[in-house]
PDB file with SEQRES, HELIX, SHEET and CRYST1 records, atoms N, CA, C and O in Angstrom:
SEQRES   1 A   78  MET ASP GLU ASN LEU ILE SER VAL ILE ILE PRO VAL TYR          
SEQRES   2 A   78  ASN ARG PHE THR ARG LEU SER LEU ALA ILE GLU SER VAL          
SEQRES   3 A   78  ILE ASN GLN GLU ILE ASP LYS PHE CYS LEU GLU ILE ILE          
SEQRES   4 A   78  VAL VAL ASN ASP GLY SER THR ASP GLY ASP TYR SER PHE          
SEQRES   5 A   78  PHE GLU HIS ASN TYR ASN ASN VAL LYS VAL ILE HIS GLN          
SEQRES   6 A   78  ASN ASN ASN GLY VAL SER SER ALA ARG ASN LEU GLY ILE          
HELIX    1 AA1 PHE A   16  ILE A   27  1                                  12    
HELIX    2 AA2 SER A   51  ASN A   56  1                                   6    
HELIX    3 AA3 VAL A   70  GLY A   77  1                                   8    
SHEET    1 AA1 3 LEU A   5  VAL A  12  0                                        
SHEET    2 AA1 3 CYS A  35  ASP A  43  1                                        
SHEET    3 AA1 3 VAL A  60  GLN A  65  1                                        
CRYST1    1.000    1.000    1.000  90.00  90.00  90.00 P 1           1          
ATOM      1  N   MET A   1      11.700   3.618  17.038  1.00  0.00           N  
ATOM      2  CA  MET A   1      11.474   3.675  15.623  1.00  0.00           C  
ATOM      3  C   MET A   1      12.763   3.329  14.923  1.00  0.00           C  
ATOM      4  O   MET A   1      13.848   3.750  15.325  1.00  0.00           O  
ATOM      5  N   ASP A   2      12.626   2.565  13.880  1.00  0.00           N  
ATOM      6  CA  ASP A   2      13.678   2.087  13.103  1.00  0.00           C  
ATOM      7  C   ASP A   2      14.118   3.256  12.099  1.00  0.00           C  
ATOM      8  O   ASP A   2      13.365   3.749  11.260  1.00  0.00           O  
ATOM      9  N   GLU A   3      15.390   3.606  12.301  1.00  0.00           N  
ATOM     10  CA  GLU A   3      15.924   4.737  11.484  1.00  0.00           C  
ATOM     11  C   GLU A   3      16.001   4.339  10.036  1.00  0.00           C  
ATOM     12  O   GLU A   3      16.006   5.220   9.177  1.00  0.00           O  
ATOM     13  N   ASN A   4      16.060   3.079   9.716  1.00  0.00           N  
ATOM     14  CA  ASN A   4      16.357   2.625   8.354  1.00  0.00           C  
ATOM     15  C   ASN A   4      15.105   2.110   7.753  1.00  0.00           C  
ATOM     16  O   ASN A   4      15.171   1.189   6.939  1.00  0.00           O  
ATOM     17  N   LEU A   5      13.992   2.620   8.082  1.00  0.00           N  
ATOM     18  CA  LEU A   5      12.672   2.141   7.590  1.00  0.00           C  
ATOM     19  C   LEU A   5      12.080   3.154   6.550  1.00  0.00           C  
ATOM     20  O   LEU A   5      11.907   4.352   6.772  1.00  0.00           O  
ATOM     21  N   ILE A   6      11.802   2.511   5.407  1.00  0.00           N  
ATOM     22  CA  ILE A   6      11.094   3.439   4.342  1.00  0.00           C  
ATOM     23  C   ILE A   6       9.726   2.846   4.283  1.00  0.00           C  
ATOM     24  O   ILE A   6       9.477   1.647   4.159  1.00  0.00           O  
ATOM     25  N   SER A   7       8.756   3.946   4.398  1.00  0.00           N  
ATOM     26  CA  SER A   7       7.259   3.583   4.381  1.00  0.00           C  
ATOM     27  C   SER A   7       6.883   4.083   3.030  1.00  0.00           C  
ATOM     28  O   SER A   7       7.253   5.212   2.707  1.00  0.00           O  
ATOM     29  N   VAL A   8       6.174   3.343   2.197  1.00  0.00           N  
ATOM     30  CA  VAL A   8       5.613   3.730   0.935  1.00  0.00           C  
ATOM     31  C   VAL A   8       4.049   3.605   1.153  1.00  0.00           C  
ATOM     32  O   VAL A   8       3.509   2.538   1.445  1.00  0.00           O  
ATOM     33  N   ILE A   9       3.393   4.774   0.987  1.00  0.00           N  
ATOM     34  CA  ILE A   9       1.934   4.700   1.000  1.00  0.00           C  
ATOM     35  C   ILE A   9       1.294   4.763  -0.319  1.00  0.00           C  
ATOM     36  O   ILE A   9       1.621   5.624  -1.136  1.00  0.00           O  
ATOM     37  N   ILE A  10       0.308   3.798  -0.577  1.00  0.00           N  
ATOM     38  CA  ILE A  10      -0.288   3.750  -1.844  1.00  0.00           C  
ATOM     39  C   ILE A  10      -1.803   3.864  -1.606  1.00  0.00           C  
ATOM     40  O   ILE A  10      -2.460   2.877  -1.275  1.00  0.00           O  
ATOM     41  N   PRO A  11      -2.355   5.092  -1.782  1.00  0.00           N  
ATOM     42  CA  PRO A  11      -3.784   5.183  -1.750  1.00  0.00           C  
ATOM     43  C   PRO A  11      -4.377   4.515  -3.003  1.00  0.00           C  
ATOM     44  O   PRO A  11      -3.747   4.616  -4.056  1.00  0.00           O  
ATOM     45  N   VAL A  12      -5.435   3.899  -2.973  1.00  0.00           N  
ATOM     46  CA  VAL A  12      -5.979   3.174  -4.069  1.00  0.00           C  
ATOM     47  C   VAL A  12      -7.497   3.136  -4.119  1.00  0.00           C  
ATOM     48  O   VAL A  12      -8.138   2.812  -3.119  1.00  0.00           O  
ATOM     49  N   TYR A  13      -8.006   3.417  -5.114  1.00  0.00           N  
ATOM     50  CA  TYR A  13      -9.489   3.342  -5.409  1.00  0.00           C  
ATOM     51  C   TYR A  13      -9.897   2.621  -6.713  1.00  0.00           C  
ATOM     52  O   TYR A  13      -9.730   3.222  -7.774  1.00  0.00           O  
ATOM     53  N   ASN A  14     -10.385   1.456  -6.711  1.00  0.00           N  
ATOM     54  CA  ASN A  14     -10.801   0.656  -7.833  1.00  0.00           C  
ATOM     55  C   ASN A  14      -9.624   0.476  -8.751  1.00  0.00           C  
ATOM     56  O   ASN A  14      -9.732   0.846  -9.920  1.00  0.00           O  
ATOM     57  N   ARG A  15      -8.562  -0.035  -8.335  1.00  0.00           N  
ATOM     58  CA  ARG A  15      -7.328  -0.366  -9.087  1.00  0.00           C  
ATOM     59  C   ARG A  15      -6.722  -1.643  -8.822  1.00  0.00           C  
ATOM     60  O   ARG A  15      -5.507  -1.818  -8.905  1.00  0.00           O  
ATOM     61  N   PHE A  16      -7.639  -2.643  -8.468  1.00  0.00           N  
ATOM     62  CA  PHE A  16      -7.207  -3.945  -8.074  1.00  0.00           C  
ATOM     63  C   PHE A  16      -6.225  -4.545  -8.978  1.00  0.00           C  
ATOM     64  O   PHE A  16      -5.167  -5.033  -8.583  1.00  0.00           O  
ATOM     65  N   THR A  17      -6.605  -4.498 -10.218  1.00  0.00           N  
ATOM     66  CA  THR A  17      -5.698  -5.269 -11.263  1.00  0.00           C  
ATOM     67  C   THR A  17      -4.433  -4.539 -11.524  1.00  0.00           C  
ATOM     68  O   THR A  17      -3.520  -5.118 -12.113  1.00  0.00           O  
ATOM     69  N   ARG A  18      -4.316  -3.350 -11.141  1.00  0.00           N  
ATOM     70  CA  ARG A  18      -3.025  -2.646 -11.420  1.00  0.00           C  
ATOM     71  C   ARG A  18      -2.076  -2.572 -10.113  1.00  0.00           C  
ATOM     72  O   ARG A  18      -0.881  -2.286 -10.187  1.00  0.00           O  
ATOM     73  N   LEU A  19      -2.724  -2.852  -8.954  1.00  0.00           N  
ATOM     74  CA  LEU A  19      -1.963  -2.530  -7.727  1.00  0.00           C  
ATOM     75  C   LEU A  19      -0.671  -3.509  -7.610  1.00  0.00           C  
ATOM     76  O   LEU A  19       0.373  -3.130  -7.079  1.00  0.00           O  
ATOM     77  N   SER A  20      -0.833  -4.703  -8.115  1.00  0.00           N  
ATOM     78  CA  SER A  20       0.353  -5.532  -8.017  1.00  0.00           C  
ATOM     79  C   SER A  20       1.608  -5.007  -8.680  1.00  0.00           C  
ATOM     80  O   SER A  20       2.747  -5.184  -8.248  1.00  0.00           O  
ATOM     81  N   LEU A  21       1.254  -4.288  -9.863  1.00  0.00           N  
ATOM     82  CA  LEU A  21       2.285  -3.579 -10.580  1.00  0.00           C  
ATOM     83  C   LEU A  21       3.093  -2.601  -9.739  1.00  0.00           C  
ATOM     84  O   LEU A  21       4.323  -2.602  -9.700  1.00  0.00           O  
ATOM     85  N   ALA A  22       2.236  -1.697  -9.011  1.00  0.00           N  
ATOM     86  CA  ALA A  22       2.784  -0.688  -8.123  1.00  0.00           C  
ATOM     87  C   ALA A  22       3.589  -1.327  -7.027  1.00  0.00           C  
ATOM     88  O   ALA A  22       4.701  -0.877  -6.749  1.00  0.00           O  
ATOM     89  N   ILE A  23       3.077  -2.358  -6.391  1.00  0.00           N  
ATOM     90  CA  ILE A  23       3.804  -3.054  -5.331  1.00  0.00           C  
ATOM     91  C   ILE A  23       5.110  -3.682  -5.765  1.00  0.00           C  
ATOM     92  O   ILE A  23       6.146  -3.583  -5.108  1.00  0.00           O  
ATOM     93  N   GLU A  24       5.008  -4.291  -6.834  1.00  0.00           N  
ATOM     94  CA  GLU A  24       6.296  -4.928  -7.616  1.00  0.00           C  
ATOM     95  C   GLU A  24       7.283  -3.871  -7.877  1.00  0.00           C  
ATOM     96  O   GLU A  24       8.463  -4.137  -7.647  1.00  0.00           O  
ATOM     97  N   SER A  25       6.968  -2.711  -8.323  1.00  0.00           N  
ATOM     98  CA  SER A  25       7.765  -1.651  -8.529  1.00  0.00           C  
ATOM     99  C   SER A  25       8.533  -1.101  -7.367  1.00  0.00           C  
ATOM    100  O   SER A  25       9.712  -0.766  -7.478  1.00  0.00           O  
ATOM    101  N   VAL A  26       7.858  -1.011  -6.259  1.00  0.00           N  
ATOM    102  CA  VAL A  26       8.336  -0.604  -4.955  1.00  0.00           C  
ATOM    103  C   VAL A  26       9.399  -1.678  -4.495  1.00  0.00           C  
ATOM    104  O   VAL A  26      10.492  -1.301  -4.074  1.00  0.00           O  
ATOM    105  N   ILE A  27       9.089  -2.954  -4.572  1.00  0.00           N  
ATOM    106  CA  ILE A  27       9.757  -4.120  -4.037  1.00  0.00           C  
ATOM    107  C   ILE A  27      11.062  -4.128  -4.830  1.00  0.00           C  
ATOM    108  O   ILE A  27      12.120  -4.383  -4.255  1.00  0.00           O  
ATOM    109  N   ASN A  28      11.014  -3.852  -6.154  1.00  0.00           N  
ATOM    110  CA  ASN A  28      12.203  -4.011  -6.972  1.00  0.00           C  
ATOM    111  C   ASN A  28      13.322  -2.898  -6.856  1.00  0.00           C  
ATOM    112  O   ASN A  28      14.409  -2.981  -7.428  1.00  0.00           O  
ATOM    113  N   GLN A  29      12.945  -1.894  -6.085  1.00  0.00           N  
ATOM    114  CA  GLN A  29      13.882  -0.803  -5.872  1.00  0.00           C  
ATOM    115  C   GLN A  29      15.105  -1.256  -5.106  1.00  0.00           C  
ATOM    116  O   GLN A  29      14.973  -2.116  -4.235  1.00  0.00           O  
ATOM    117  N   GLU A  30      16.336  -0.710  -5.388  1.00  0.00           N  
ATOM    118  CA  GLU A  30      17.520  -1.102  -4.745  1.00  0.00           C  
ATOM    119  C   GLU A  30      17.698  -0.319  -3.470  1.00  0.00           C  
ATOM    120  O   GLU A  30      18.178   0.814  -3.517  1.00  0.00           O  
ATOM    121  N   ILE A  31      17.321  -0.891  -2.296  1.00  0.00           N  
ATOM    122  CA  ILE A  31      17.435  -0.151  -1.109  1.00  0.00           C  
ATOM    123  C   ILE A  31      18.078  -1.042   0.042  1.00  0.00           C  
ATOM    124  O   ILE A  31      17.507  -1.347   1.089  1.00  0.00           O  
ATOM    125  N   ASP A  32      19.242  -1.372  -0.299  1.00  0.00           N  
ATOM    126  CA  ASP A  32      20.045  -2.488   0.502  1.00  0.00           C  
ATOM    127  C   ASP A  32      20.019  -2.129   2.010  1.00  0.00           C  
ATOM    128  O   ASP A  32      19.758  -3.032   2.806  1.00  0.00           O  
ATOM    129  N   LYS A  33      20.267  -0.891   2.456  1.00  0.00           N  
ATOM    130  CA  LYS A  33      20.313  -0.713   3.789  1.00  0.00           C  
ATOM    131  C   LYS A  33      19.188  -0.383   4.594  1.00  0.00           C  
ATOM    132  O   LYS A  33      19.311  -0.013   5.762  1.00  0.00           O  
ATOM    133  N   PHE A  34      18.019  -0.513   3.972  1.00  0.00           N  
ATOM    134  CA  PHE A  34      16.783  -0.063   4.559  1.00  0.00           C  
ATOM    135  C   PHE A  34      15.728  -1.252   4.618  1.00  0.00           C  
ATOM    136  O   PHE A  34      15.757  -2.224   3.863  1.00  0.00           O  
ATOM    137  N   CYS A  35      14.815  -1.042   5.598  1.00  0.00           N  
ATOM    138  CA  CYS A  35      13.696  -2.048   5.714  1.00  0.00           C  
ATOM    139  C   CYS A  35      12.660  -1.347   4.943  1.00  0.00           C  
ATOM    140  O   CYS A  35      12.660  -0.121   4.837  1.00  0.00           O  
ATOM    141  N   LEU A  36      11.811  -2.079   4.423  1.00  0.00           N  
ATOM    142  CA  LEU A  36      10.646  -1.459   3.522  1.00  0.00           C  
ATOM    143  C   LEU A  36       9.266  -1.974   4.054  1.00  0.00           C  
ATOM    144  O   LEU A  36       9.040  -3.157   4.310  1.00  0.00           O  
ATOM    145  N   GLU A  37       8.363  -0.941   4.192  1.00  0.00           N  
ATOM    146  CA  GLU A  37       7.053  -1.376   4.423  1.00  0.00           C  
ATOM    147  C   GLU A  37       6.087  -0.625   3.311  1.00  0.00           C  
ATOM    148  O   GLU A  37       6.357   0.500   2.892  1.00  0.00           O  
ATOM    149  N   ILE A  38       5.143  -1.238   2.962  1.00  0.00           N  
ATOM    150  CA  ILE A  38       4.127  -0.758   1.920  1.00  0.00           C  
ATOM    151  C   ILE A  38       2.810  -0.700   2.652  1.00  0.00           C  
ATOM    152  O   ILE A  38       2.405  -1.685   3.270  1.00  0.00           O  
ATOM    153  N   ILE A  39       2.175   0.355   2.601  1.00  0.00           N  
ATOM    154  CA  ILE A  39       0.942   0.680   3.273  1.00  0.00           C  
ATOM    155  C   ILE A  39      -0.145   1.036   2.089  1.00  0.00           C  
ATOM    156  O   ILE A  39      -0.109   2.100   1.470  1.00  0.00           O  
ATOM    157  N   VAL A  40      -1.011   0.112   1.885  1.00  0.00           N  
ATOM    158  CA  VAL A  40      -2.073   0.351   0.831  1.00  0.00           C  
ATOM    159  C   VAL A  40      -3.220   0.823   1.546  1.00  0.00           C  
ATOM    160  O   VAL A  40      -3.687   0.123   2.444  1.00  0.00           O  
ATOM    161  N   VAL A  41      -3.747   1.962   1.245  1.00  0.00           N  
ATOM    162  CA  VAL A  41      -5.020   2.433   1.770  1.00  0.00           C  
ATOM    163  C   VAL A  41      -6.131   2.267   0.758  1.00  0.00           C  
ATOM    164  O   VAL A  41      -6.161   2.938  -0.273  1.00  0.00           O  
ATOM    165  N   ASN A  42      -7.012   1.393   1.057  1.00  0.00           N  
ATOM    166  CA  ASN A  42      -8.199   1.082   0.073  1.00  0.00           C  
ATOM    167  C   ASN A  42      -9.308   2.099   0.422  1.00  0.00           C  
ATOM    168  O   ASN A  42      -9.927   2.029   1.484  1.00  0.00           O  
ATOM    169  N   ASP A  43      -9.528   3.023  -0.489  1.00  0.00           N  
ATOM    170  CA  ASP A  43     -10.348   4.054  -0.254  1.00  0.00           C  
ATOM    171  C   ASP A  43     -11.866   3.681  -0.739  1.00  0.00           C  
ATOM    172  O   ASP A  43     -12.424   4.356  -1.604  1.00  0.00           O  
ATOM    173  N   GLY A  44     -12.419   2.686  -0.188  1.00  0.00           N  
ATOM    174  CA  GLY A  44     -13.722   2.202  -0.537  1.00  0.00           C  
ATOM    175  C   GLY A  44     -13.872   1.608  -1.845  1.00  0.00           C  
ATOM    176  O   GLY A  44     -14.909   1.721  -2.499  1.00  0.00           O  
ATOM    177  N   SER A  45     -12.865   0.985  -2.228  1.00  0.00           N  
ATOM    178  CA  SER A  45     -12.965   0.221  -3.545  1.00  0.00           C  
ATOM    179  C   SER A  45     -14.047  -0.869  -3.674  1.00  0.00           C  
ATOM    180  O   SER A  45     -14.440  -1.427  -2.650  1.00  0.00           O  
ATOM    181  N   THR A  46     -14.506  -1.173  -4.776  1.00  0.00           N  
ATOM    182  CA  THR A  46     -15.611  -2.126  -4.934  1.00  0.00           C  
ATOM    183  C   THR A  46     -15.203  -3.231  -6.058  1.00  0.00           C  
ATOM    184  O   THR A  46     -16.014  -4.042  -6.504  1.00  0.00           O  
ATOM    185  N   ASP A  47     -13.932  -3.160  -6.430  1.00  0.00           N  
ATOM    186  CA  ASP A  47     -13.512  -3.967  -7.507  1.00  0.00           C  
ATOM    187  C   ASP A  47     -12.707  -5.245  -7.163  1.00  0.00           C  
ATOM    188  O   ASP A  47     -12.196  -5.898  -8.073  1.00  0.00           O  
ATOM    189  N   GLY A  48     -12.581  -5.624  -5.831  1.00  0.00           N  
ATOM    190  CA  GLY A  48     -11.832  -6.678  -5.456  1.00  0.00           C  
ATOM    191  C   GLY A  48     -11.574  -6.705  -3.961  1.00  0.00           C  
ATOM    192  O   GLY A  48     -11.869  -5.732  -3.267  1.00  0.00           O  
ATOM    193  N   ASP A  49     -10.998  -7.862  -3.426  1.00  0.00           N  
ATOM    194  CA  ASP A  49     -10.653  -8.055  -2.067  1.00  0.00           C  
ATOM    195  C   ASP A  49      -9.203  -7.666  -1.843  1.00  0.00           C  
ATOM    196  O   ASP A  49      -8.326  -8.496  -2.082  1.00  0.00           O  
ATOM    197  N   TYR A  50      -8.880  -6.383  -1.373  1.00  0.00           N  
ATOM    198  CA  TYR A  50      -7.556  -5.848  -1.346  1.00  0.00           C  
ATOM    199  C   TYR A  50      -6.742  -6.530  -0.259  1.00  0.00           C  
ATOM    200  O   TYR A  50      -5.526  -6.360  -0.176  1.00  0.00           O  
ATOM    201  N   SER A  51      -7.471  -7.350   0.622  1.00  0.00           N  
ATOM    202  CA  SER A  51      -6.620  -8.097   1.602  1.00  0.00           C  
ATOM    203  C   SER A  51      -5.838  -9.116   0.946  1.00  0.00           C  
ATOM    204  O   SER A  51      -4.901  -9.634   1.554  1.00  0.00           O  
ATOM    205  N   PHE A  52      -6.148  -9.480  -0.316  1.00  0.00           N  
ATOM    206  CA  PHE A  52      -5.157 -10.412  -1.084  1.00  0.00           C  
ATOM    207  C   PHE A  52      -3.787  -9.905  -1.112  1.00  0.00           C  
ATOM    208  O   PHE A  52      -2.902 -10.760  -1.094  1.00  0.00           O  
ATOM    209  N   PHE A  53      -3.440  -8.660  -1.153  1.00  0.00           N  
ATOM    210  CA  PHE A  53      -2.261  -8.158  -1.291  1.00  0.00           C  
ATOM    211  C   PHE A  53      -1.346  -8.335   0.012  1.00  0.00           C  
ATOM    212  O   PHE A  53      -0.149  -8.619   0.007  1.00  0.00           O  
ATOM    213  N   GLU A  54      -2.138  -8.113   1.100  1.00  0.00           N  
ATOM    214  CA  GLU A  54      -1.545  -8.286   2.426  1.00  0.00           C  
ATOM    215  C   GLU A  54      -1.146  -9.795   2.786  1.00  0.00           C  
ATOM    216  O   GLU A  54      -0.221 -10.078   3.547  1.00  0.00           O  
ATOM    217  N   HIS A  55      -1.964 -10.724   2.140  1.00  0.00           N  
ATOM    218  CA  HIS A  55      -1.741 -12.146   2.365  1.00  0.00           C  
ATOM    219  C   HIS A  55      -0.666 -12.569   1.338  1.00  0.00           C  
ATOM    220  O   HIS A  55      -0.028 -13.586   1.610  1.00  0.00           O  
ATOM    221  N   ASN A  56      -0.384 -11.905   0.178  1.00  0.00           N  
ATOM    222  CA  ASN A  56       0.489 -12.448  -0.685  1.00  0.00           C  
ATOM    223  C   ASN A  56       1.743 -11.669  -1.029  1.00  0.00           C  
ATOM    224  O   ASN A  56       2.479 -11.985  -1.963  1.00  0.00           O  
ATOM    225  N   TYR A  57       1.950 -10.627  -0.222  1.00  0.00           N  
ATOM    226  CA  TYR A  57       3.240  -9.943  -0.281  1.00  0.00           C  
ATOM    227  C   TYR A  57       3.735  -9.627   1.153  1.00  0.00           C  
ATOM    228  O   TYR A  57       2.975  -9.294   2.062  1.00  0.00           O  
ATOM    229  N   ASN A  58       5.112  -9.765   1.279  1.00  0.00           N  
ATOM    230  CA  ASN A  58       5.662  -9.534   2.594  1.00  0.00           C  
ATOM    231  C   ASN A  58       5.681  -7.972   2.725  1.00  0.00           C  
ATOM    232  O   ASN A  58       5.745  -7.243   1.735  1.00  0.00           O  
ATOM    233  N   ASN A  59       5.621  -7.508   4.008  1.00  0.00           N  
ATOM    234  CA  ASN A  59       5.735  -6.120   4.251  1.00  0.00           C  
ATOM    235  C   ASN A  59       4.568  -5.156   3.784  1.00  0.00           C  
ATOM    236  O   ASN A  59       4.656  -3.928   3.808  1.00  0.00           O  
ATOM    237  N   VAL A  60       3.478  -5.865   3.362  1.00  0.00           N  
ATOM    238  CA  VAL A  60       2.357  -5.118   2.846  1.00  0.00           C  
ATOM    239  C   VAL A  60       1.207  -5.095   3.885  1.00  0.00           C  
ATOM    240  O   VAL A  60       0.673  -6.109   4.336  1.00  0.00           O  
ATOM    241  N   LYS A  61       0.895  -3.841   4.206  1.00  0.00           N  
ATOM    242  CA  LYS A  61      -0.349  -3.760   5.179  1.00  0.00           C  
ATOM    243  C   LYS A  61      -1.477  -2.987   4.280  1.00  0.00           C  
ATOM    244  O   LYS A  61      -1.233  -2.071   3.494  1.00  0.00           O  
ATOM    245  N   VAL A  62      -2.684  -3.513   4.543  1.00  0.00           N  
ATOM    246  CA  VAL A  62      -3.712  -2.964   3.902  1.00  0.00           C  
ATOM    247  C   VAL A  62      -4.786  -2.283   4.922  1.00  0.00           C  
ATOM    248  O   VAL A  62      -5.278  -2.923   5.851  1.00  0.00           O  
ATOM    249  N   ILE A  63      -5.074  -1.031   4.677  1.00  0.00           N  
ATOM    250  CA  ILE A  63      -5.951  -0.334   5.609  1.00  0.00           C  
ATOM    251  C   ILE A  63      -7.192   0.061   4.740  1.00  0.00           C  
ATOM    252  O   ILE A  63      -7.049   0.647   3.667  1.00  0.00           O  
ATOM    253  N   HIS A  64      -8.438  -0.290   5.256  1.00  0.00           N  
ATOM    254  CA  HIS A  64      -9.683  -0.068   4.549  1.00  0.00           C  
ATOM    255  C   HIS A  64     -10.294   1.116   5.148  1.00  0.00           C  
ATOM    256  O   HIS A  64     -10.250   1.283   6.367  1.00  0.00           O  
ATOM    257  N   GLN A  65     -10.915   2.027   4.288  1.00  0.00           N  
ATOM    258  CA  GLN A  65     -11.691   3.101   4.830  1.00  0.00           C  
ATOM    259  C   GLN A  65     -12.893   3.208   3.779  1.00  0.00           C  
ATOM    260  O   GLN A  65     -12.845   2.616   2.701  1.00  0.00           O  
ATOM    261  N   ASN A  66     -13.973   4.004   4.167  1.00  0.00           N  
ATOM    262  CA  ASN A  66     -15.009   4.334   3.302  1.00  0.00           C  
ATOM    263  C   ASN A  66     -14.422   5.396   2.318  1.00  0.00           C  
ATOM    264  O   ASN A  66     -13.442   6.079   2.616  1.00  0.00           O  
ATOM    265  N   ASN A  67     -15.078   5.492   1.134  1.00  0.00           N  
ATOM    266  CA  ASN A  67     -14.517   6.391   0.105  1.00  0.00           C  
ATOM    267  C   ASN A  67     -14.542   7.871   0.528  1.00  0.00           C  
ATOM    268  O   ASN A  67     -15.591   8.507   0.433  1.00  0.00           O  
ATOM    269  N   ASN A  68     -13.450   8.415   0.977  1.00  0.00           N  
ATOM    270  CA  ASN A  68     -13.355   9.716   1.405  1.00  0.00           C  
ATOM    271  C   ASN A  68     -12.330  10.661   0.590  1.00  0.00           C  
ATOM    272  O   ASN A  68     -12.116  11.825   0.927  1.00  0.00           O  
ATOM    273  N   GLY A  69     -11.791  10.109  -0.390  1.00  0.00           N  
ATOM    274  CA  GLY A  69     -10.896  10.835  -1.287  1.00  0.00           C  
ATOM    275  C   GLY A  69      -9.473  10.541  -1.051  1.00  0.00           C  
ATOM    276  O   GLY A  69      -9.128  10.025   0.012  1.00  0.00           O  
ATOM    277  N   VAL A  70      -8.595  10.845  -2.004  1.00  0.00           N  
ATOM    278  CA  VAL A  70      -7.223  10.556  -1.983  1.00  0.00           C  
ATOM    279  C   VAL A  70      -6.627  11.237  -0.804  1.00  0.00           C  
ATOM    280  O   VAL A  70      -5.906  10.549  -0.080  1.00  0.00           O  
ATOM    281  N   SER A  71      -6.815  12.453  -0.512  1.00  0.00           N  
ATOM    282  CA  SER A  71      -6.209  13.116   0.588  1.00  0.00           C  
ATOM    283  C   SER A  71      -6.369  12.470   1.916  1.00  0.00           C  
ATOM    284  O   SER A  71      -5.439  12.372   2.717  1.00  0.00           O  
ATOM    285  N   SER A  72      -7.610  12.018   2.136  1.00  0.00           N  
ATOM    286  CA  SER A  72      -7.967  11.295   3.349  1.00  0.00           C  
ATOM    287  C   SER A  72      -7.230   9.954   3.406  1.00  0.00           C  
ATOM    288  O   SER A  72      -6.753   9.551   4.467  1.00  0.00           O  
ATOM    289  N   ALA A  73      -7.143   9.303   2.326  1.00  0.00           N  
ATOM    290  CA  ALA A  73      -6.414   7.989   2.175  1.00  0.00           C  
ATOM    291  C   ALA A  73      -5.041   8.333   2.564  1.00  0.00           C  
ATOM    292  O   ALA A  73      -4.545   7.661   3.468  1.00  0.00           O  
ATOM    293  N   ARG A  74      -4.339   9.278   2.024  1.00  0.00           N  
ATOM    294  CA  ARG A  74      -2.861   9.570   2.321  1.00  0.00           C  
ATOM    295  C   ARG A  74      -2.765   9.974   3.773  1.00  0.00           C  
ATOM    296  O   ARG A  74      -1.798   9.566   4.416  1.00  0.00           O  
ATOM    297  N   ASN A  75      -3.647  10.715   4.335  1.00  0.00           N  
ATOM    298  CA  ASN A  75      -3.521  11.081   5.858  1.00  0.00           C  
ATOM    299  C   ASN A  75      -3.631   9.678   6.572  1.00  0.00           C  
ATOM    300  O   ASN A  75      -2.793   9.309   7.395  1.00  0.00           O  
ATOM    301  N   LEU A  76      -4.601   9.006   6.240  1.00  0.00           N  
ATOM    302  CA  LEU A  76      -4.735   7.754   7.106  1.00  0.00           C  
ATOM    303  C   LEU A  76      -3.525   6.741   6.999  1.00  0.00           C  
ATOM    304  O   LEU A  76      -3.221   6.010   7.942  1.00  0.00           O  
ATOM    305  N   GLY A  77      -2.883   6.743   5.845  1.00  0.00           N  
ATOM    306  CA  GLY A  77      -1.661   5.990   5.701  1.00  0.00           C  
ATOM    307  C   GLY A  77      -0.607   6.485   6.486  1.00  0.00           C  
ATOM    308  O   GLY A  77       0.129   5.661   7.028  1.00  0.00           O  
ATOM    309  N   ILE A  78      -0.398   7.722   6.648  1.00  0.00           N  
ATOM    310  CA  ILE A  78       0.613   8.369   7.369  1.00  0.00           C  
ATOM    311  C   ILE A  78       0.371   8.131   8.779  1.00  0.00           C  
ATOM    312  O   ILE A  78       1.132   8.602   9.624  1.00  0.00           O  
TER     313      ILE A  78                                                      
END                                                                             
């Protein structure tokens, strides 16, 4: 395990148009000595193809699940 890894989990439900702002905010943080991974958990959204973010941003992984709520999405991301 990389000791200098920061994982940011973003649970999301029907926020396709706003997700890029959240991802950009995380990316723009000053974390010089750390590697960054962003895990987006799509909790059954119906408003877009969330795989877009995985293909267009470095270090972003998208996990899809049926709509089980934010707690379930957080747990899956962990």
